[in-house]
TORKOL-4160 file (C-alpha; in steps of 0.2 Angstrom, whole numbers, padded with zeros to 4 digits, m for minus):
383
<pt num="1" X="0417" Y="0510" Z="0265"/>
<pt num="2" X="0400" Y="0507" Z="0258"/>
<pt num="3" X="0384" Y="0518" Z="0261"/>
<pt num="4" X="0367" Y="0510" Z="0260"/>
<pt num="5" X="0350" Y="0518" Z="0264"/>
<pt num="6" X="0335" Y="0510" Z="0273"/>
<pt num="7" X="0317" Y="0515" Z="0276"/>
<pt num="8" X="0313" Y="0520" Z="0293"/>
<pt num="9" X="0296" Y="0526" Z="0299"/>
<pt num="10" X="0304" Y="0537" Z="0312"/>
<pt num="11" X="0314" Y="0547" Z="0299"/>
<pt num="12" X="0309" Y="0563" Z="0290"/>
<pt num="13" X="0313" Y="0569" Z="0273"/>
<pt num="14" X="0311" Y="0555" Z="0261"/>
<pt num="15" X="0310" Y="0542" Z="0274"/>
<pt num="16" X="0328" Y="0536" Z="0272"/>
<pt num="17" X="0342" Y="0534" Z="0284"/>
<pt num="18" X="0360" Y="0532" Z="0279"/>
<pt num="19" X="0370" Y="0518" Z="0286"/>
<pt num="20" X="0389" Y="0515" Z="0283"/>
<pt num="21" X="0396" Y="0497" Z="0282"/>
<pt num="22" X="0415" Y="0496" Z="0284"/>
<pt num="23" X="0420" Y="0478" Z="0280"/>
<pt num="24" X="0436" Y="0480" Z="0290"/>
<pt num="25" X="0426" Y="0482" Z="0306"/>
<pt num="26" X="0410" Y="0474" Z="0305"/>
<pt num="27" X="0392" Y="0479" Z="0307"/>
<pt num="28" X="0383" Y="0494" Z="0300"/>
<pt num="29" X="0382" Y="0510" Z="0310"/>
<pt num="30" X="0368" Y="0522" Z="0308"/>
<pt num="31" X="0374" Y="0539" Z="0302"/>
<pt num="32" X="0375" Y="0554" Z="0314"/>
<pt num="33" X="0360" Y="0562" Z="0305"/>
<pt num="34" X="0347" Y="0557" Z="0293"/>
<pt num="35" X="0355" Y="0557" Z="0275"/>
<pt num="36" X="0371" Y="0564" Z="0282"/>
<pt num="37" X="0386" Y="0561" Z="0272"/>
<pt num="38" X="0397" Y="0562" Z="0287"/>
<pt num="39" X="0406" Y="0545" Z="0291"/>
<pt num="40" X="0400" Y="0541" Z="0309"/>
<pt num="41" X="0412" Y="0527" Z="0312"/>
<pt num="42" X="0426" Y="0528" Z="0325"/>
<pt num="43" X="0418" Y="0542" Z="0335"/>
<pt num="44" X="0416" Y="0541" Z="0354"/>
<pt num="45" X="0397" Y="0539" Z="0352"/>
<pt num="46" X="0399" Y="0525" Z="0339"/>
<pt num="47" X="0416" Y="0517" Z="0340"/>
<pt num="48" X="0422" Y="0504" Z="0328"/>
<pt num="49" X="0418" Y="0487" Z="0334"/>
<pt num="50" X="0432" Y="0474" Z="0335"/>
<pt num="51" X="0429" Y="0456" Z="0336"/>
<pt num="52" X="0443" Y="0447" Z="0326"/>
<pt num="53" X="0462" Y="0447" Z="0325"/>
<pt num="54" X="0461" Y="0453" Z="0307"/>
<pt num="55" X="0451" Y="0468" Z="0313"/>
<pt num="56" X="0464" Y="0472" Z="0326"/>
<pt num="57" X="0476" Y="0472" Z="0311"/>
<pt num="58" X="0466" Y="0486" Z="0303"/>
<pt num="59" X="0468" Y="0498" Z="0317"/>
<pt num="60" X="0483" Y="0507" Z="0309"/>
<pt num="61" X="0471" Y="0513" Z="0296"/>
<pt num="62" X="0461" Y="0523" Z="0309"/>
<pt num="63" X="0474" Y="0527" Z="0322"/>
<pt num="64" X="0465" Y="0542" Z="0329"/>
<pt num="65" X="0448" Y="0533" Z="0330"/>
<pt num="66" X="0438" Y="0525" Z="0345"/>
<pt num="67" X="0437" Y="0507" Z="0346"/>
<pt num="68" X="0427" Y="0495" Z="0357"/>
<pt num="69" X="0429" Y="0476" Z="0358"/>
<pt num="70" X="0413" Y="0466" Z="0357"/>
<pt num="71" X="0419" Y="0448" Z="0358"/>
<pt num="72" X="0433" Y="0437" Z="0364"/>
<pt num="73" X="0447" Y="0436" Z="0351"/>
<pt num="74" X="0457" Y="0420" Z="0348"/>
<pt num="75" X="0474" Y="0423" Z="0341"/>
<pt num="76" X="0480" Y="0405" Z="0339"/>
<pt num="77" X="0485" Y="0402" Z="0322"/>
<pt num="78" X="0486" Y="0420" Z="0317"/>
<pt num="79" X="0502" Y="0418" Z="0308"/>
<pt num="80" X="0512" Y="0422" Z="0292"/>
<pt num="81" X="0502" Y="0410" Z="0280"/>
<pt num="82" X="0510" Y="0418" Z="0265"/>
<pt num="83" X="0527" Y="0410" Z="0269"/>
<pt num="84" X="0519" Y="0394" Z="0276"/>
<pt num="85" X="0528" Y="0397" Z="0293"/>
<pt num="86" X="0522" Y="0398" Z="0310"/>
<pt num="87" X="0530" Y="0415" Z="0313"/>
<pt num="88" X="0517" Y="0427" Z="0322"/>
<pt num="89" X="0512" Y="0440" Z="0310"/>
<pt num="90" X="0504" Y="0453" Z="0321"/>
<pt num="91" X="0516" Y="0468" Z="0325"/>
<pt num="92" X="0503" Y="0480" Z="0332"/>
<pt num="93" X="0497" Y="0498" Z="0327"/>
<pt num="94" X="0510" Y="0511" Z="0326"/>
<pt num="95" X="0507" Y="0529" Z="0333"/>
<pt num="96" X="0490" Y="0525" Z="0340"/>
<pt num="97" X="0482" Y="0541" Z="0347"/>
<pt num="98" X="0464" Y="0535" Z="0349"/>
<pt num="99" X="0455" Y="0525" Z="0362"/>
<pt num="100" X="0453" Y="0506" Z="0364"/>
<pt num="101" X="0440" Y="0499" Z="0376"/>
<pt num="102" X="0443" Y="0481" Z="0378"/>
<pt num="103" X="0426" Y="0480" Z="0386"/>
<pt num="104" X="0432" Y="0466" Z="0398"/>
<pt num="105" X="0433" Y="0454" Z="0383"/>
<pt num="106" X="0449" Y="0444" Z="0381"/>
<pt num="107" X="0462" Y="0443" Z="0367"/>
<pt num="108" X="0468" Y="0425" Z="0369"/>
<pt num="109" X="0485" Y="0418" Z="0364"/>
<pt num="110" X="0489" Y="0432" Z="0351"/>
<pt num="111" X="0508" Y="0430" Z="0348"/>
<pt num="112" X="0517" Y="0445" Z="0341"/>
<pt num="113" X="0534" Y="0448" Z="0333"/>
<pt num="114" X="0544" Y="0462" Z="0325"/>
<pt num="115" X="0561" Y="0470" Z="0323"/>
<pt num="116" X="0557" Y="0487" Z="0331"/>
<pt num="117" X="0543" Y="0492" Z="0343"/>
<pt num="118" X="0532" Y="0477" Z="0347"/>
<pt num="119" X="0515" Y="0476" Z="0357"/>
<pt num="120" X="0497" Y="0475" Z="0354"/>
<pt num="121" X="0500" Y="0494" Z="0350"/>
<pt num="122" X="0517" Y="0495" Z="0343"/>
<pt num="123" X="0518" Y="0513" Z="0348"/>
<pt num="124" X="0506" Y="0527" Z="0355"/>
<pt num="125" X="0506" Y="0545" Z="0351"/>
<pt num="126" X="0498" Y="0558" Z="0361"/>
<pt num="127" X="0483" Y="0555" Z="0372"/>
<pt num="128" X="0480" Y="0537" Z="0368"/>
<pt num="129" X="0468" Y="0529" Z="0380"/>
<pt num="130" X="0468" Y="0510" Z="0383"/>
<pt num="131" X="0454" Y="0503" Z="0395"/>
<pt num="132" X="0449" Y="0486" Z="0401"/>
<pt num="133" X="0460" Y="0476" Z="0389"/>
<pt num="134" X="0463" Y="0458" Z="0394"/>
<pt num="135" X="0478" Y="0450" Z="0384"/>
<pt num="136" X="0478" Y="0433" Z="0391"/>
<pt num="137" X="0490" Y="0418" Z="0385"/>
<pt num="138" X="0484" Y="0402" Z="0394"/>
<pt num="139" X="0494" Y="0391" Z="0382"/>
<pt num="140" X="0510" Y="0402" Z="0382"/>
<pt num="141" X="0510" Y="0413" Z="0367"/>
<pt num="142" X="0525" Y="0424" Z="0364"/>
<pt num="143" X="0529" Y="0443" Z="0361"/>
<pt num="144" X="0546" Y="0445" Z="0353"/>
<pt num="145" X="0556" Y="0460" Z="0348"/>
<pt num="146" X="0573" Y="0459" Z="0340"/>
<pt num="147" X="0578" Y="0477" Z="0337"/>
<pt num="148" X="0591" Y="0488" Z="0346"/>
<pt num="149" X="0593" Y="0506" Z="0342"/>
<pt num="150" X="0607" Y="0516" Z="0351"/>
<pt num="151" X="0600" Y="0533" Z="0346"/>
<pt num="152" X="0593" Y="0542" Z="0361"/>
<pt num="153" X="0574" Y="0545" Z="0358"/>
<pt num="154" X="0574" Y="0531" Z="0345"/>
<pt num="155" X="0575" Y="0517" Z="0357"/>
<pt num="156" X="0564" Y="0501" Z="0354"/>
<pt num="157" X="0552" Y="0494" Z="0366"/>
<pt num="158" X="0543" Y="0477" Z="0368"/>
<pt num="159" X="0528" Y="0476" Z="0379"/>
<pt num="160" X="0511" Y="0467" Z="0380"/>
<pt num="161" X="0500" Y="0482" Z="0377"/>
<pt num="162" X="0512" Y="0495" Z="0371"/>
<pt num="163" X="0530" Y="0493" Z="0363"/>
<pt num="164" X="0534" Y="0512" Z="0365"/>
<pt num="165" X="0525" Y="0527" Z="0371"/>
<pt num="166" X="0530" Y="0540" Z="0358"/>
<pt num="167" X="0518" Y="0553" Z="0364"/>
<pt num="168" X="0521" Y="0572" Z="0365"/>
<pt num="169" X="0524" Y="0585" Z="0378"/>
<pt num="170" X="0507" Y="0590" Z="0381"/>
<pt num="171" X="0497" Y="0574" Z="0383"/>
<pt num="172" X="0499" Y="0557" Z="0391"/>
<pt num="173" X="0495" Y="0539" Z="0386"/>
<pt num="174" X="0483" Y="0532" Z="0399"/>
<pt num="175" X="0481" Y="0513" Z="0403"/>
<pt num="176" X="0468" Y="0508" Z="0416"/>
<pt num="177" X="0461" Y="0491" Z="0421"/>
<pt num="178" X="0471" Y="0481" Z="0409"/>
<pt num="179" X="0479" Y="0464" Z="0410"/>
<pt num="180" X="0494" Y="0456" Z="0401"/>
<pt num="181" X="0496" Y="0438" Z="0407"/>
<pt num="182" X="0504" Y="0421" Z="0402"/>
<pt num="183" X="0516" Y="0428" Z="0389"/>
<pt num="184" X="0535" Y="0425" Z="0386"/>
<pt num="185" X="0541" Y="0442" Z="0382"/>
<pt num="186" X="0558" Y="0445" Z="0375"/>
<pt num="187" X="0568" Y="0459" Z="0368"/>
<pt num="188" X="0585" Y="0466" Z="0366"/>
<pt num="189" X="0583" Y="0484" Z="0373"/>
<pt num="190" X="0568" Y="0489" Z="0384"/>
<pt num="191" X="0555" Y="0475" Z="0389"/>
<pt num="192" X="0540" Y="0477" Z="0400"/>
<pt num="193" X="0525" Y="0467" Z="0405"/>
<pt num="194" X="0513" Y="0481" Z="0400"/>
<pt num="195" X="0524" Y="0494" Z="0391"/>
<pt num="196" X="0542" Y="0492" Z="0384"/>
<pt num="197" X="0548" Y="0510" Z="0383"/>
<pt num="198" X="0541" Y="0527" Z="0388"/>
<pt num="199" X="0548" Y="0542" Z="0379"/>
<pt num="200" X="0534" Y="0553" Z="0386"/>
<pt num="201" X="0523" Y="0553" Z="0401"/>
<pt num="202" X="0510" Y="0540" Z="0405"/>
<pt num="203" X="0497" Y="0536" Z="0418"/>
<pt num="204" X="0496" Y="0517" Z="0422"/>
<pt num="205" X="0483" Y="0512" Z="0435"/>
<pt num="206" X="0473" Y="0497" Z="0441"/>
<pt num="207" X="0482" Y="0484" Z="0430"/>
<pt num="208" X="0492" Y="0468" Z="0432"/>
<pt num="209" X="0505" Y="0459" Z="0422"/>
<pt num="210" X="0511" Y="0442" Z="0426"/>
<pt num="211" X="0523" Y="0435" Z="0412"/>
<pt num="212" X="0540" Y="0428" Z="0409"/>
<pt num="213" X="0552" Y="0442" Z="0403"/>
<pt num="214" X="0569" Y="0441" Z="0396"/>
<pt num="215" X="0581" Y="0455" Z="0391"/>
<pt num="216" X="0597" Y="0446" Z="0385"/>
<pt num="217" X="0609" Y="0459" Z="0378"/>
<pt num="218" X="0627" Y="0465" Z="0378"/>
<pt num="219" X="0621" Y="0482" Z="0373"/>
<pt num="220" X="0621" Y="0497" Z="0384"/>
<pt num="221" X="0605" Y="0506" Z="0388"/>
<pt num="222" X="0593" Y="0492" Z="0391"/>
<pt num="223" X="0580" Y="0487" Z="0404"/>
<pt num="224" X="0567" Y="0476" Z="0409"/>
<pt num="225" X="0552" Y="0479" Z="0421"/>
<pt num="226" X="0537" Y="0469" Z="0427"/>
<pt num="227" X="0526" Y="0484" Z="0422"/>
<pt num="228" X="0537" Y="0496" Z="0412"/>
<pt num="229" X="0554" Y="0492" Z="0404"/>
<pt num="230" X="0562" Y="0509" Z="0403"/>
<pt num="231" X="0558" Y="0527" Z="0401"/>
<pt num="232" X="0566" Y="0544" Z="0397"/>
<pt num="233" X="0551" Y="0555" Z="0400"/>
<pt num="234" X="0554" Y="0569" Z="0388"/>
<pt num="235" X="0543" Y="0584" Z="0392"/>
<pt num="236" X="0535" Y="0590" Z="0409"/>
<pt num="237" X="0522" Y="0577" Z="0411"/>
<pt num="238" X="0529" Y="0563" Z="0422"/>
<pt num="239" X="0524" Y="0545" Z="0422"/>
<pt num="240" X="0514" Y="0538" Z="0436"/>
<pt num="241" X="0511" Y="0520" Z="0440"/>
<pt num="242" X="0497" Y="0517" Z="0454"/>
<pt num="243" X="0487" Y="0502" Z="0460"/>
<pt num="244" X="0496" Y="0489" Z="0449"/>
<pt num="245" X="0505" Y="0473" Z="0452"/>
<pt num="246" X="0517" Y="0462" Z="0443"/>
<pt num="247" X="0522" Y="0444" Z="0444"/>
<pt num="248" X="0530" Y="0430" Z="0434"/>
<pt num="249" X="0549" Y="0427" Z="0431"/>
<pt num="250" X="0562" Y="0439" Z="0424"/>
<pt num="251" X="0579" Y="0434" Z="0416"/>
<pt num="252" X="0591" Y="0449" Z="0413"/>
<pt num="253" X="0609" Y="0449" Z="0408"/>
<pt num="254" X="0622" Y="0462" Z="0403"/>
<pt num="255" X="0632" Y="0473" Z="0414"/>
<pt num="256" X="0623" Y="0489" Z="0408"/>
<pt num="257" X="0606" Y="0481" Z="0409"/>
<pt num="258" X="0593" Y="0486" Z="0423"/>
<pt num="259" X="0580" Y="0475" Z="0430"/>
<pt num="260" X="0565" Y="0481" Z="0441"/>
<pt num="261" X="0550" Y="0472" Z="0448"/>
<pt num="262" X="0539" Y="0487" Z="0442"/>
<pt num="263" X="0551" Y="0498" Z="0431"/>
<pt num="264" X="0567" Y="0493" Z="0424"/>
<pt num="265" X="0576" Y="0509" Z="0422"/>
<pt num="266" X="0572" Y="0528" Z="0422"/>
<pt num="267" X="0585" Y="0537" Z="0411"/>
<pt num="268" X="0581" Y="0554" Z="0417"/>
<pt num="269" X="0585" Y="0557" Z="0435"/>
<pt num="270" X="0577" Y="0574" Z="0434"/>
<pt num="271" X="0560" Y="0567" Z="0429"/>
<pt num="272" X="0558" Y="0553" Z="0441"/>
<pt num="273" X="0542" Y="0543" Z="0439"/>
<pt num="274" X="0530" Y="0539" Z="0453"/>
<pt num="275" X="0526" Y="0522" Z="0459"/>
<pt num="276" X="0513" Y="0520" Z="0473"/>
<pt num="277" X="0501" Y="0508" Z="0481"/>
<pt num="278" X="0508" Y="0493" Z="0470"/>
<pt num="279" X="0517" Y="0477" Z="0473"/>
<pt num="280" X="0528" Y="0464" Z="0464"/>
<pt num="281" X="0531" Y="0445" Z="0466"/>
<pt num="282" X="0542" Y="0444" Z="0450"/>
<pt num="283" X="0555" Y="0430" Z="0453"/>
<pt num="284" X="0571" Y="0439" Z="0448"/>
<pt num="285" X="0583" Y="0426" Z="0454"/>
<pt num="286" X="0588" Y="0422" Z="0436"/>
<pt num="287" X="0595" Y="0440" Z="0433"/>
<pt num="288" X="0614" Y="0440" Z="0431"/>
<pt num="289" X="0616" Y="0459" Z="0430"/>
<pt num="290" X="0621" Y="0468" Z="0445"/>
<pt num="291" X="0608" Y="0482" Z="0443"/>
<pt num="292" X="0592" Y="0473" Z="0450"/>
<pt num="293" X="0579" Y="0483" Z="0460"/>
<pt num="294" X="0564" Y="0477" Z="0469"/>
<pt num="295" X="0554" Y="0492" Z="0462"/>
<pt num="296" X="0565" Y="0501" Z="0449"/>
<pt num="297" X="0580" Y="0512" Z="0446"/>
<pt num="298" X="0578" Y="0530" Z="0448"/>
<pt num="299" X="0560" Y="0531" Z="0453"/>
<pt num="300" X="0553" Y="0544" Z="0465"/>
<pt num="301" X="0555" Y="0541" Z="0483"/>
<pt num="302" X="0539" Y="0549" Z="0487"/>
<pt num="303" X="0526" Y="0536" Z="0493"/>
<pt num="304" X="0538" Y="0522" Z="0490"/>
<pt num="305" X="0534" Y="0514" Z="0506"/>
<pt num="306" X="0517" Y="0511" Z="0500"/>
<pt num="307" X="0524" Y="0498" Z="0488"/>
<pt num="308" X="0527" Y="0480" Z="0492"/>
<pt num="309" X="0538" Y="0466" Z="0486"/>
<pt num="310" X="0537" Y="0447" Z="0490"/>
<pt num="311" X="0553" Y="0443" Z="0500"/>
<pt num="312" X="0553" Y="0424" Z="0502"/>
<pt num="313" X="0562" Y="0409" Z="0494"/>
<pt num="314" X="0577" Y="0419" Z="0486"/>
<pt num="315" X="0567" Y="0428" Z="0473"/>
<pt num="316" X="0581" Y="0440" Z="0471"/>
<pt num="317" X="0600" Y="0439" Z="0469"/>
<pt num="318" X="0610" Y="0447" Z="0483"/>
<pt num="319" X="0604" Y="0466" Z="0483"/>
<pt num="320" X="0612" Y="0481" Z="0491"/>
<pt num="321" X="0600" Y="0489" Z="0503"/>
<pt num="322" X="0597" Y="0504" Z="0492"/>
<pt num="323" X="0591" Y="0492" Z="0479"/>
<pt num="324" X="0577" Y="0485" Z="0490"/>
<pt num="325" X="0564" Y="0498" Z="0488"/>
<pt num="326" X="0547" Y="0497" Z="0496"/>
<pt num="327" X="0542" Y="0485" Z="0510"/>
<pt num="328" X="0547" Y="0467" Z="0509"/>
<pt num="329" X="0533" Y="0455" Z="0514"/>
<pt num="330" X="0532" Y="0436" Z="0516"/>
<pt num="331" X="0518" Y="0426" Z="0509"/>
<pt num="332" X="0506" Y="0428" Z="0524"/>
<pt num="333" X="0509" Y="0446" Z="0525"/>
<pt num="334" X="0506" Y="0450" Z="0507"/>
<pt num="335" X="0490" Y="0439" Z="0507"/>
<pt num="336" X="0483" Y="0450" Z="0521"/>
<pt num="337" X="0490" Y="0467" Z="0515"/>
<pt num="338" X="0477" Y="0481" Z="0515"/>
<pt num="339" X="0479" Y="0491" Z="0499"/>
<pt num="340" X="0468" Y="0506" Z="0494"/>
<pt num="341" X="0457" Y="0501" Z="0478"/>
<pt num="342" X="0462" Y="0483" Z="0479"/>
<pt num="343" X="0450" Y="0468" Z="0484"/>
<pt num="344" X="0448" Y="0450" Z="0485"/>
<pt num="345" X="0446" Y="0438" Z="0469"/>
<pt num="346" X="0436" Y="0423" Z="0474"/>
<pt num="347" X="0439" Y="0406" Z="0465"/>
<pt num="348" X="0426" Y="0410" Z="0451"/>
<pt num="349" X="0436" Y="0426" Z="0447"/>
<pt num="350" X="0453" Y="0418" Z="0447"/>
<pt num="351" X="0460" Y="0412" Z="0430"/>
<pt num="352" X="0478" Y="0404" Z="0432"/>
<pt num="353" X="0488" Y="0401" Z="0417"/>
<pt num="354" X="0493" Y="0383" Z="0422"/>
<pt num="355" X="0487" Y="0370" Z="0434"/>
<pt num="356" X="0502" Y="0374" Z="0445"/>
<pt num="357" X="0491" Y="0388" Z="0453"/>
<pt num="358" X="0474" Y="0382" Z="0460"/>
<pt num="359" X="0460" Y="0390" Z="0470"/>
<pt num="360" X="0457" Y="0408" Z="0473"/>
<pt num="361" X="0471" Y="0421" Z="0471"/>
<pt num="362" X="0478" Y="0424" Z="0488"/>
<pt num="363" X="0485" Y="0441" Z="0486"/>
<pt num="364" X="0476" Y="0458" Z="0484"/>
<pt num="365" X="0468" Y="0460" Z="0466"/>
<pt num="366" X="0464" Y="0476" Z="0457"/>
<pt num="367" X="0457" Y="0473" Z="0440"/>
<pt num="368" X="0438" Y="0472" Z="0439"/>
<pt num="369" X="0426" Y="0464" Z="0427"/>
<pt num="370" X="0410" Y="0471" Z="0419"/>
<pt num="371" X="0401" Y="0469" Z="0436"/>
<pt num="372" X="0414" Y="0477" Z="0446"/>
<pt num="373" X="0420" Y="0461" Z="0454"/>
<pt num="374" X="0439" Y="0459" Z="0457"/>
<pt num="375" X="0447" Y="0446" Z="0445"/>
<pt num="376" X="0465" Y="0439" Z="0444"/>
<pt num="377" X="0473" Y="0431" Z="0429"/>
<pt num="378" X="0489" Y="0422" Z="0429"/>
<pt num="379" X="0500" Y="0411" Z="0440"/>
<pt num="380" X="0506" Y="0415" Z="0457"/>
<pt num="381" X="0519" Y="0409" Z="0470"/>
<pt num="382" X="0513" Y="0399" Z="0484"/>
<pt num="383" X="0522" Y="0396" Z="0501"/>
């Protein structure tokens, strides 16, 4: 951290204003008060500005601060150059308890890997707030976690935004208006499109995840979900997922592994999460476990009928009736479904990951851009 002074005709005292330059996060930021020695960086009024993958890497040094993304970030080639390999080096910030506003800018093709919790934020603690983050992999980047921990409370999670919500009993992590799309996400314990594992409560709203998810393990206590892989929900604050959708493909094996279109498994039947006004078109036909659910295992039955799942072209293995949660819809019915807080993404606001999906997104969209227009990222199934 460096402090410099600059003349300013609008200042008092000796005509000097203090500015602080933090080379980890870019541009100088004016001090809170003239000649103040207080570091103004990372406050709600003057958040750290993030514009490169290397600056993302410095977030753990300021894990309770406020951040705002100001440019698209390109993660291609951000690898372990020290060993001369192409192994992704980014593992994510641990125990993040600040705020990160993606500001509708994209983070493109940033691959991640690790042996414990893995995600853009490897873990969050307390009242972390994630807003308007677009994690988009049009060329097929990967998120890979190899770790497994059999100790309750120490499970590992792999997710696009958050590996594990560590949290605390008095506050929730919140995710709103976020996107994770185009990734191949793999793990050996809990794997989710947005969040791998939740040990405490979270509110996840107005977000989408369209990815290829794999949880291939012979270990017990494992799960995969289109939005959230698994949770145990310690404490009184329960998890709620509302106004979200998930797509892509899922492959899950192991007799004790659970798979869900929205949530893989809730391990605490006395603290069931709520899922409402959401839908899934995750192709789960490749799941060989017998524990496949259209929405998720041990989720609250309240408002469950307001959730939809695409029920065409054998997208699921044979399911018992109690595993088919929500309302099944064919392509046409899902396209015309009326959902609160959803809208239509036109062709200029549709960003498929491959050429297999063309034209405007046909289903309800929920993420909005900086102008409030509905947008969709990722591929989708067509009739």
